[in-house]
TIGUDREN-27771 format. One record per residue (C-alpha): x, y, z; residue in three letters; chain; residue number from 1. Coordinates in Angstrom, 2 decimals. Layout:
BEGIN
       x       y       z rest kette  nr
       X       Y       Z  ALA     A NUM
...
//
This chain:
BEGIN
       x       y       z rest kette  nr
   -1.59  -31.31   -4.62  UNK     A   1
   -2.89  -27.75   -4.92  UNK     A   2
    0.61  -26.23   -4.70  UNK     A   3
    2.10  -23.23   -6.45  UNK     A   4
    4.36  -25.37   -8.64  UNK     A   5
    5.83  -24.67  -12.05  UNK     A   6
    5.11  -28.30  -13.04  UNK     A   7
    5.24  -31.84  -11.64  UNK     A   8
    7.49  -34.04  -13.77  UNK     A   9
    8.20  -37.28  -11.85  UNK     A  10
    7.29  -40.36  -13.86  UNK     A  11
    8.50  -43.79  -12.65  UNK     A  12
    8.43  -45.08  -16.23  UNK     A  13
   11.44  -42.87  -17.03  UNK     A  14
   13.57  -44.84  -14.51  UNK     A  15
   15.52  -41.84  -13.24  UNK     A  16
   17.45  -42.60  -10.05  UNK     A  17
   18.54  -39.10   -8.98  UNK     A  18
   18.51  -35.40   -9.86  UNK     A  19
   21.96  -33.81  -10.24  UNK     A  20
   22.48  -30.06   -9.93  UNK     A  21
   24.93  -28.32  -12.27  UNK     A  22
   26.97  -25.25  -11.44  UNK     A  23
   25.73  -21.86  -12.51  UNK     A  24
   22.24  -23.05  -13.32  UNK     A  25
   18.90  -21.80  -12.14  UNK     A  26
   17.34  -23.97   -9.44  UNK     A  27
   13.74  -24.95  -10.11  UNK     A  28
   11.06  -26.22   -7.77  UNK     A  29
   10.24  -29.06  -10.17  UNK     A  30
   13.78  -30.47   -9.96  UNK     A  31
   13.91  -30.40   -6.17  UNK     A  32
   10.46  -31.99   -5.93  UNK     A  33
   11.37  -34.69   -8.44  UNK     A  34
   14.33  -35.77   -6.32  UNK     A  35
   12.01  -36.15   -3.34  UNK     A  36
    9.55  -38.15   -5.45  UNK     A  37
   12.32  -40.43   -6.79  UNK     A  38
   13.51  -41.23   -3.27  UNK     A  39
    9.99  -41.82   -1.95  UNK     A  40
    9.17  -44.09   -4.89  UNK     A  41
   12.31  -46.15   -4.25  UNK     A  42
   11.83  -46.50   -0.48  UNK     A  43
    8.13  -47.31   -0.65  UNK     A  44
    8.55  -49.77   -3.51  UNK     A  45
   11.32  -51.53   -1.59  UNK     A  46
    9.22  -51.67    1.58  UNK     A  47
    6.23  -53.00   -0.33  UNK     A  48
    8.30  -55.67   -2.08  UNK     A  49
    9.76  -56.87    1.23  UNK     A  50
    6.77  -56.47    3.54  UNK     A  51
    3.89  -57.04    1.14  UNK     A  52
    0.83  -54.86    0.56  UNK     A  53
    0.15  -54.34    4.29  UNK     A  54
    1.96  -55.52    7.42  UNK     A  55
    2.55  -54.47   11.01  UNK     A  56
    5.31  -55.20   13.56  UNK     A  57
    3.73  -57.22   16.40  UNK     A  58
    4.25  -56.27   20.03  UNK     A  59
    5.06  -59.03   22.55  UNK     A  60
    2.77  -57.57   25.20  UNK     A  61
    0.05  -55.91   23.13  UNK     A  62
   -2.11  -55.95   20.03  UNK     A  63
    0.43  -54.18   17.85  UNK     A  64
   -0.22  -51.39   15.39  UNK     A  65
   -3.88  -50.77   14.53  UNK     A  66
   -5.14  -53.80   16.41  UNK     A  67
   -8.90  -53.66   16.96  UNK     A  68
  -10.35  -54.10   20.45  UNK     A  69
  -13.08  -52.87   22.73  UNK     A  70
  -16.08  -53.00   20.40  UNK     A  71
  -19.28  -51.99   22.25  UNK     A  72
  -21.79  -51.57   19.41  UNK     A  73
  -21.13  -47.85   19.07  UNK     A  74
  -17.36  -47.66   18.65  UNK     A  75
  -14.15  -49.69   18.85  UNK     A  76
  -10.62  -48.88   19.93  UNK     A  77
   -7.42  -49.13   17.91  UNK     A  78
   -4.09  -50.02   19.49  UNK     A  79
   -1.04  -47.78   19.08  UNK     A  80
    1.75  -48.81   16.77  UNK     A  81
    2.79  -48.87   13.12  UNK     A  82
    1.62  -50.41    9.88  UNK     A  83
    3.08  -50.28    6.37  UNK     A  84
    0.48  -49.97    3.61  UNK     A  85
    1.94  -50.28    0.10  UNK     A  86
    5.22  -49.19    1.68  UNK     A  87
    3.70  -46.07    3.31  UNK     A  88
    4.42  -45.78    7.03  UNK     A  89
    1.24  -45.23    9.08  UNK     A  90
    1.60  -44.46   12.79  UNK     A  91
   -1.12  -44.53   15.42  UNK     A  92
   -0.99  -43.25   19.00  UNK     A  93
   -4.12  -45.19   19.95  UNK     A  94
   -7.63  -43.94   19.33  UNK     A  95
  -11.18  -45.08   18.71  UNK     A  96
  -13.45  -44.99   15.68  UNK     A  97
  -15.07  -41.63   16.46  UNK     A  98
  -11.92  -39.83   17.63  UNK     A  99
   -9.53  -40.76   14.83  UNK     A 100
   -7.42  -37.69   13.98  UNK     A 101
   -8.36  -37.32   10.31  UNK     A 102
  -11.80  -38.89   10.40  UNK     A 103
  -14.13  -35.89   10.85  UNK     A 104
  -16.98  -38.38   10.90  UNK     A 105
  -20.62  -37.44   10.48  UNK     A 106
  -22.69  -38.91   13.38  UNK     A 107
  -25.69  -39.38   11.09  UNK     A 108
  -23.88  -40.95    8.15  UNK     A 109
  -21.03  -42.89    9.75  UNK     A 110
  -22.75  -45.04   12.38  UNK     A 111
  -21.38  -48.58   12.65  UNK     A 112
  -23.49  -51.26   10.93  UNK     A 113
  -25.78  -53.47   12.99  UNK     A 114
  -24.62  -56.58   11.14  UNK     A 115
  -21.14  -57.95   10.34  UNK     A 116
  -18.64  -55.53    8.87  UNK     A 117
  -15.03  -55.27    7.78  UNK     A 118
  -12.78  -52.64    9.38  UNK     A 119
  -10.10  -51.32    7.05  UNK     A 120
   -7.60  -48.49    6.63  UNK     A 121
   -7.83  -45.98    3.81  UNK     A 122
   -4.42  -44.32    3.36  UNK     A 123
   -3.60  -41.30    1.22  UNK     A 124
   -1.44  -38.19    1.27  UNK     A 125
   -2.77  -34.70    1.84  UNK     A 126
   -1.11  -31.49    0.67  UNK     A 127
   -0.57  -29.07    3.58  UNK     A 128
    0.52  -25.43    3.38  UNK     A 129
    1.30  -22.80    6.00  UNK     A 130
   -2.39  -21.90    5.95  UNK     A 131
   -3.32  -25.27    7.44  UNK     A 132
   -0.08  -25.63    9.46  UNK     A 133
    1.13  -22.14   10.49  UNK     A 134
    4.33  -23.50   12.10  UNK     A 135
    5.69  -24.20    8.60  UNK     A 136
    6.13  -20.47    8.02  UNK     A 137
    9.44  -18.91    9.12  UNK     A 138
    8.44  -15.92   11.27  UNK     A 139
   11.94  -14.42   10.93  UNK     A 140
   10.94  -13.43    7.38  UNK     A 141
    8.41  -10.98    8.81  UNK     A 142
    4.72  -11.02    9.78  UNK     A 143
    3.70  -11.01    6.13  UNK     A 144
    6.61  -13.08    4.91  UNK     A 145
    6.28  -15.73    2.19  UNK     A 146
    5.36  -19.35    2.76  UNK     A 147
    8.55  -20.87    1.43  UNK     A 148
    7.54  -24.55    1.31  UNK     A 149
    4.63  -26.94    1.82  UNK     A 150
    4.30  -30.49    3.10  UNK     A 151
    2.56  -33.75    2.32  UNK     A 152
    0.98  -35.56    5.26  UNK     A 153
    0.10  -39.25    5.45  UNK     A 154
   -3.59  -39.57    6.27  UNK     A 155
   -5.04  -42.83    7.54  UNK     A 156
   -8.75  -43.26    8.13  UNK     A 157
  -10.64  -46.07    9.86  UNK     A 158
  -13.46  -47.19    7.57  UNK     A 159
  -16.09  -49.91    7.68  UNK     A 160
  -17.53  -52.11    4.92  UNK     A 161
  -20.91  -53.67    5.78  UNK     A 162
  -21.28  -57.35    4.90  UNK     A 163
  -24.40  -59.40    4.31  UNK     A 164
  -25.19  -61.81    7.19  UNK     A 165
  -24.19  -65.31    6.20  UNK     A 166
  -22.15  -64.13    3.20  UNK     A 167
  -18.65  -65.31    2.45  UNK     A 168
  -16.10  -63.58    4.66  UNK     A 169
  -12.36  -63.19    4.02  UNK     A 170
   -9.51  -64.60    6.07  UNK     A 171
   -6.10  -63.06    6.68  UNK     A 172
   -4.67  -64.10    3.31  UNK     A 173
   -7.67  -63.25    1.15  UNK     A 174
   -8.73  -60.04    2.92  UNK     A 175
   -6.50  -57.75    0.86  UNK     A 176
   -7.85  -58.96   -2.47  UNK     A 177
  -11.41  -59.00   -1.09  UNK     A 178
  -11.05  -55.37   -0.02  UNK     A 179
   -9.52  -54.22   -3.30  UNK     A 180
  -12.34  -55.84   -5.26  UNK     A 181
  -15.14  -54.57   -3.03  UNK     A 182
  -13.83  -51.01   -2.48  UNK     A 183
  -11.18  -50.13   -5.07  UNK     A 184
  -13.14  -51.97   -7.75  UNK     A 185
  -15.98  -49.47   -7.42  UNK     A 186
  -13.85  -46.94   -9.33  UNK     A 187
  -12.92  -49.09  -12.30  UNK     A 188
  -12.60  -48.49  -15.15  UNK     A 189
  -11.02  -45.26  -13.96  UNK     A 190
  -11.65  -41.99  -15.74  UNK     A 191
   -9.02  -41.02  -18.32  UNK     A 192
   -8.16  -37.69  -19.92  UNK     A 193
   -6.08  -36.26  -22.76  UNK     A 194
   -4.98  -32.65  -23.26  UNK     A 195
   -3.85  -30.58  -26.25  UNK     A 196
   -3.86  -27.10  -27.72  UNK     A 197
   -6.35  -26.33  -30.45  UNK     A 198
   -5.24  -26.63  -34.06  UNK     A 199
   -5.79  -23.61  -36.38  UNK     A 200
   -8.46  -25.28  -38.54  UNK     A 201
  -10.48  -26.13  -35.41  UNK     A 202
  -10.08  -22.65  -33.94  UNK     A 203
  -11.18  -20.73  -37.02  UNK     A 204
  -14.59  -19.03  -36.68  UNK     A 205
  -16.98  -19.59  -39.63  UNK     A 206
  -17.04  -15.92  -40.71  UNK     A 207
  -13.79  -14.45  -39.47  UNK     A 208
  -10.00  -14.76  -39.54  UNK     A 209
   -8.40  -17.90  -38.16  UNK     A 210
   -7.25  -17.74  -34.58  UNK     A 211
   -3.60  -18.26  -33.77  UNK     A 212
   -2.66  -21.85  -33.10  UNK     A 213
   -1.47  -23.35  -29.86  UNK     A 214
   -1.44  -21.95  -26.37  UNK     A 215
   -2.24  -18.23  -26.46  UNK     A 216
   -1.94  -17.32  -22.79  UNK     A 217
    0.39  -14.50  -21.74  UNK     A 218
    2.09  -16.52  -18.96  UNK     A 219
    3.26  -20.03  -18.22  UNK     A 220
    0.58  -21.90  -16.28  UNK     A 221
   -0.04  -25.23  -14.59  UNK     A 222
   -3.64  -26.15  -15.35  UNK     A 223
   -5.46  -28.47  -13.00  UNK     A 224
   -8.58  -30.40  -14.05  UNK     A 225
  -10.25  -31.94  -10.98  UNK     A 226
  -13.38  -34.05  -10.57  UNK     A 227
  -15.84  -32.20   -8.35  UNK     A 228
  -18.71  -34.66   -8.21  UNK     A 229
  -18.05  -38.34   -8.70  UNK     A 230
  -19.90  -40.85  -10.83  UNK     A 231
  -20.22  -41.72  -14.49  UNK     A 232
  -20.82  -39.45  -17.46  UNK     A 233
  -24.12  -37.67  -16.91  UNK     A 234
  -23.49  -37.38  -13.17  UNK     A 235
  -19.81  -36.50  -12.81  UNK     A 236
  -18.66  -32.87  -12.98  UNK     A 237
  -15.29  -31.17  -12.96  UNK     A 238
  -13.65  -27.83  -12.22  UNK     A 239
  -10.39  -26.36  -13.40  UNK     A 240
   -7.75  -23.84  -12.39  UNK     A 241
   -4.91  -22.19  -14.28  UNK     A 242
   -2.92  -21.97  -10.99  UNK     A 243
   -3.20  -25.64   -9.96  UNK     A 244
   -5.91  -24.60   -7.49  UNK     A 245
   -3.27  -22.89   -5.34  UNK     A 246
   -5.16  -19.60   -4.92  UNK     A 247
   -6.62  -20.29   -1.47  UNK     A 248
   -7.28  -17.51    1.05  UNK     A 249
   -7.69  -18.04    4.83  UNK     A 250
  -11.22  -17.45    6.11  UNK     A 251
  -11.86  -15.50    9.31  UNK     A 252
  -15.63  -15.77    9.47  UNK     A 253
  -18.65  -16.96    7.48  UNK     A 254
  -22.06  -15.38    7.96  UNK     A 255
  -24.71  -16.32    5.44  UNK     A 256
  -23.46  -15.15    2.04  UNK     A 257
  -20.66  -12.97    3.46  UNK     A 258
  -17.17  -14.40    3.94  UNK     A 259
  -14.52  -12.40    5.80  UNK     A 260
  -10.96  -13.19    4.71  UNK     A 261
   -7.54  -12.55    6.21  UNK     A 262
   -6.34  -11.27    2.84  UNK     A 263
   -7.64  -10.77   -0.69  UNK     A 264
   -4.43  -12.17   -2.16  UNK     A 265
   -0.97  -10.91   -3.02  UNK     A 266
   -2.10   -9.29   -6.27  UNK     A 267
   -4.86   -9.36   -8.89  UNK     A 268
   -3.50  -12.56  -10.41  UNK     A 269
   -3.39  -14.50   -7.14  UNK     A 270
   -6.44  -13.01   -5.46  UNK     A 271
  -10.20  -13.01   -5.75  UNK     A 272
  -12.51  -10.59   -7.56  UNK     A 273
  -16.09  -10.15   -8.67  UNK     A 274
  -17.22  -12.98  -10.96  UNK     A 275
  -14.70  -15.50   -9.68  UNK     A 276
  -15.84  -19.04   -8.88  UNK     A 277
  -14.89  -20.17   -5.37  UNK     A 278
  -15.55  -22.94   -2.87  UNK     A 279
  -15.33  -23.02    0.93  UNK     A 280
  -13.23  -25.86    2.32  UNK     A 281
  -11.65  -26.84    5.63  UNK     A 282
  -10.00  -29.87    7.23  UNK     A 283
  -13.33  -31.68    7.58  UNK     A 284
  -14.33  -31.05    3.96  UNK     A 285
  -10.98  -32.32    2.69  UNK     A 286
  -10.98  -35.46    4.84  UNK     A 287
  -14.62  -36.30    4.17  UNK     A 288
  -13.90  -35.87    0.47  UNK     A 289
  -11.91  -39.11    0.53  UNK     A 290
  -15.15  -41.09    0.44  UNK     A 291
  -15.23  -44.57   -1.05  UNK     A 292
  -18.69  -43.94   -2.53  UNK     A 293
  -18.49  -43.59   -6.34  UNK     A 294
  -21.19  -40.88   -6.34  UNK     A 295
  -19.54  -38.71   -3.66  UNK     A 296
  -19.82  -35.03   -4.48  UNK     A 297
  -18.07  -31.84   -3.54  UNK     A 298
  -19.83  -28.93   -1.94  UNK     A 299
  -21.42  -26.07   -3.79  UNK     A 300
  -19.38  -23.74   -5.98  UNK     A 301
  -20.17  -20.05   -5.53  UNK     A 302
  -19.77  -16.92   -7.65  UNK     A 303
  -18.36  -13.79   -6.02  UNK     A 304
  -20.96  -11.01   -6.33  UNK     A 305
  -19.13   -8.17   -4.59  UNK     A 306
  -15.86   -7.44   -2.79  UNK     A 307
  -15.31   -5.05    0.14  UNK     A 308
  -11.60   -4.31   -0.23  UNK     A 309
  -11.34   -2.34    3.02  UNK     A 310
  -12.96   -4.98    5.23  UNK     A 311
  -11.61   -8.02    3.31  UNK     A 312
  -15.15   -9.33    2.79  UNK     A 313
  -16.61  -11.06   -0.24  UNK     A 314
  -20.30  -11.63   -0.87  UNK     A 315
  -21.26  -14.89   -2.55  UNK     A 316
  -24.33  -15.83   -4.57  UNK     A 317
  -25.55  -18.34   -1.98  UNK     A 318
  -25.78  -18.97    1.76  UNK     A 319
  -22.88  -21.21    2.82  UNK     A 320
  -24.99  -22.79    5.59  UNK     A 321
  -27.42  -24.06    2.95  UNK     A 322
  -24.80  -26.12    1.13  UNK     A 323
  -26.47  -29.56    0.82  UNK     A 324
  -23.14  -31.41    1.11  UNK     A 325
  -21.05  -29.35    3.57  UNK     A 326
  -23.38  -26.98    5.50  UNK     A 327
  -20.78  -26.37    8.25  UNK     A 328
  -17.88  -25.63    5.88  UNK     A 329
  -15.72  -22.73    6.98  UNK     A 330
  -17.50  -22.12   10.27  UNK     A 331
  -15.06  -23.82   12.68  UNK     A 332
  -11.80  -21.81   12.97  UNK     A 333
   -9.78  -24.76   14.29  UNK     A 334
  -10.43  -26.61   11.01  UNK     A 335
   -8.38  -24.02    9.05  UNK     A 336
  -11.11  -22.81    6.64  UNK     A 337
  -10.09  -21.57    3.20  UNK     A 338
  -11.74  -19.95    0.20  UNK     A 339
  -10.32  -21.57   -2.96  UNK     A 340
  -10.66  -19.99   -6.41  UNK     A 341
  -11.44  -21.89   -9.61  UNK     A 342
  -11.43  -20.51  -13.14  UNK     A 343
  -14.14  -22.28  -15.16  UNK     A 344
  -16.77  -19.53  -15.04  UNK     A 345
  -19.88  -18.68  -13.05  UNK     A 346
  -20.99  -21.20  -10.45  UNK     A 347
  -24.73  -20.73  -10.88  UNK     A 348
  -26.64  -18.29   -8.72  UNK     A 349
  -29.71  -20.46   -8.23  UNK     A 350
  -27.77  -23.38   -6.80  UNK     A 351
  -28.65  -25.42   -9.88  UNK     A 352
  -26.42  -27.80  -11.88  UNK     A 353
  -23.85  -25.08  -12.66  UNK     A 354
  -23.15  -24.75   -8.93  UNK     A 355
  -21.82  -28.32   -8.91  UNK     A 356
  -19.20  -27.89  -11.64  UNK     A 357
  -18.90  -28.44  -15.39  UNK     A 358
  -20.55  -31.66  -16.66  UNK     A 359
  -18.14  -34.38  -17.80  UNK     A 360
  -18.79  -35.09  -21.49  UNK     A 361
  -16.82  -37.95  -22.95  UNK     A 362
  -15.51  -38.27  -26.49  UNK     A 363
  -15.27  -34.56  -27.34  UNK     A 364
  -12.67  -31.86  -26.87  UNK     A 365
  -13.75  -29.37  -24.20  UNK     A 366
  -12.13  -25.91  -24.22  UNK     A 367
  -10.61  -24.47  -21.05  UNK     A 368
   -9.06  -21.18  -22.20  UNK     A 369
   -6.38  -19.72  -24.49  UNK     A 370
   -6.42  -22.74  -26.81  UNK     A 371
   -6.08  -25.41  -24.09  UNK     A 372
   -8.53  -28.30  -24.49  UNK     A 373
   -9.20  -31.56  -22.65  UNK     A 374
  -11.00  -34.75  -23.63  UNK     A 375
  -12.48  -37.35  -21.29  UNK     A 376
  -11.99  -40.74  -22.89  UNK     A 377
  -15.11  -42.94  -23.21  UNK     A 378
  -15.04  -46.49  -21.89  UNK     A 379
  -15.12  -49.32  -24.41  UNK     A 380
  -17.47  -51.86  -22.82  UNK     A 381
  -18.10  -50.48  -19.31  UNK     A 382
  -18.75  -46.79  -18.48  UNK     A 383
  -15.85  -45.05  -16.80  UNK     A 384
  -16.09  -43.97  -13.17  UNK     A 385
  -14.81  -40.55  -12.06  UNK     A 386
  -13.81  -40.33   -8.41  UNK     A 387
  -14.25  -37.09   -6.51  UNK     A 388
  -10.82  -35.43   -6.20  UNK     A 389
   -9.26  -37.18   -9.23  UNK     A 390
   -7.06  -34.62  -10.96  UNK     A 391
   -4.80  -34.12  -13.97  UNK     A 392
   -2.01  -31.52  -14.28  UNK     A 393
   -1.35  -29.80  -17.61  UNK     A 394
    1.67  -27.44  -17.90  UNK     A 395
    1.22  -24.75  -20.59  UNK     A 396
    4.27  -22.89  -21.91  UNK     A 397
    4.43  -19.58  -23.76  UNK     A 398
    7.76  -20.33  -25.49  UNK     A 399
    6.45  -23.45  -27.24  UNK     A 400
    2.85  -22.28  -27.51  UNK     A 401
    1.79  -25.74  -26.39  UNK     A 402
    1.00  -27.91  -23.41  UNK     A 403
    3.35  -30.57  -22.07  UNK     A 404
    1.45  -33.82  -22.53  UNK     A 405
    2.47  -37.33  -23.67  UNK     A 406
    1.95  -37.98  -27.38  UNK     A 407
    1.83  -41.06  -29.57  UNK     A 408
    3.89  -41.82  -32.69  UNK     A 409
    1.51  -39.82  -34.88  UNK     A 410
    1.60  -36.86  -32.51  UNK     A 411
   -1.83  -37.54  -31.01  UNK     A 412
   -2.37  -36.76  -27.29  UNK     A 413
   -2.43  -39.94  -25.23  UNK     A 414
   -5.10  -40.65  -22.63  UNK     A 415
   -3.88  -40.85  -19.04  UNK     A 416
   -5.26  -42.00  -15.71  UNK     A 417
   -5.49  -39.32  -12.98  UNK     A 418
   -2.24  -38.02  -11.51  UNK     A 419
   -3.86  -38.37   -8.06  UNK     A 420
   -5.23  -38.77   -5.46  UNK     A 421
   -3.83  -42.28   -4.88  UNK     A 422
   -5.63  -44.31   -2.23  UNK     A 423
   -4.25  -47.40   -0.52  UNK     A 424
   -6.17  -49.96    1.53  UNK     A 425
   -5.37  -52.41    4.31  UNK     A 426
   -7.78  -54.82    6.08  UNK     A 427
   -7.73  -54.70    9.88  UNK     A 428
  -10.47  -56.93   11.29  UNK     A 429
  -13.81  -58.62   10.76  UNK     A 430
  -16.40  -57.75   13.41  UNK     A 431
  -19.63  -59.69   13.78  UNK     A 432
  -22.01  -58.45   16.52  UNK     A 433
  -23.94  -61.12   18.44  UNK     A 434
  -26.59  -61.12   21.13  UNK     A 435
  -26.10  -58.56   23.87  UNK     A 436
  -22.58  -57.13   24.10  UNK     A 437
  -20.93  -60.20   22.59  UNK     A 438
  -19.17  -60.08   19.23  UNK     A 439
  -16.85  -62.16   17.08  UNK     A 440
  -13.57  -60.58   15.99  UNK     A 441
  -11.22  -61.94   13.36  UNK     A 442
   -7.85  -60.19   13.09  UNK     A 443
   -7.04  -59.71    9.39  UNK     A 444
   -3.70  -57.91    9.75  UNK     A 445
   -0.57  -59.54    8.38  UNK     A 446
    2.28  -59.49   10.94  UNK     A 447
    5.93  -58.99   10.15  UNK     A 448
    8.49  -61.50   11.33  UNK     A 449
    8.61  -61.36   15.15  UNK     A 450
   11.38  -59.41   16.76  UNK     A 451
   14.36  -61.36   18.10  UNK     A 452
//
């Protein structure tokens, strides 16, 4: 979640059951958000324990939630209804493969296979602000009033997994495990990261005075380290932000290298300036970023070359339409385009490797800024896989001069799996095209107990 948070502190291992306010105390966003997370964790865990990994309530006179029908070789329809995936409620009003609300499919890349394939749901939660959903903002606070809160939205996407003709196919009871092995297993062993502040002996230059120890930034920050291009070491890259990636400015228009914005930010700290690294995103970029391909990459990162403060225009070091991954990014107003700032340094004016993020190097401490360092943990027997969008959050505090990160008994920073994004999967159906318009369909959904 790219929110403007002080920190994110929910951890199910701590077994907290509620957050209790005390009189006369300051109210913090982290406390309010932890109460929401505690409740969600309880409800979804309970639903998953009772209903299983994925289940739907059947309808007496219909297919029930997410039932597959109407396959014609080019698309298929999905029945309206509900399904619970790892306790997460997914609701469908009825759609087809190409018109699914959060699909944003590419007609060249996402054609249905000619042979047998598995249809499944990919479920995750997307962070939504008033920039993407303007009705969140309270207009009574004024035309330029603050965006007081944000939302998380459940996203479900219809996906297909091609199968080899004549290969073993799953049934209703084995489909869940089959899907987890064939799709989720692509990203194991998952990338892991540790964070710390630099010790004085490591920060000392060879011919000068030792630098001060710990975090040396002037303000409290929430650092975000996010995988930009997926893959293993040597292919994967990352980007980072000291503001949790929350500096995102609405885009009015994109023309070549010139981007017109609605605002340049509230102030110098939360705005954009010459030399900043930015990316252009929109609803389609975000939804397509949830790819199940291990080598999926983000779009190009740009460096701001100039800023026209009167016209709210920034000039980038590359033509947005020539982005090899997302050439249409930012050019459709109804997709809520944004320019997001990152803080790792120049993006690379020639569109070379630097324009795709900082290379992931395992087994060594990599400096971010002001004494904050991160380390990607090497795999033991099998190389680790970094999934595009994986992120870690690192709160840095001026008072302690340190980062808040789990430590072992000897004080060493512990390696941790990504804090998100968490993906959940549910099998829907097996489709096997035959001669002409005929096809074989096997329903793989697990029904709940029928209604009485």
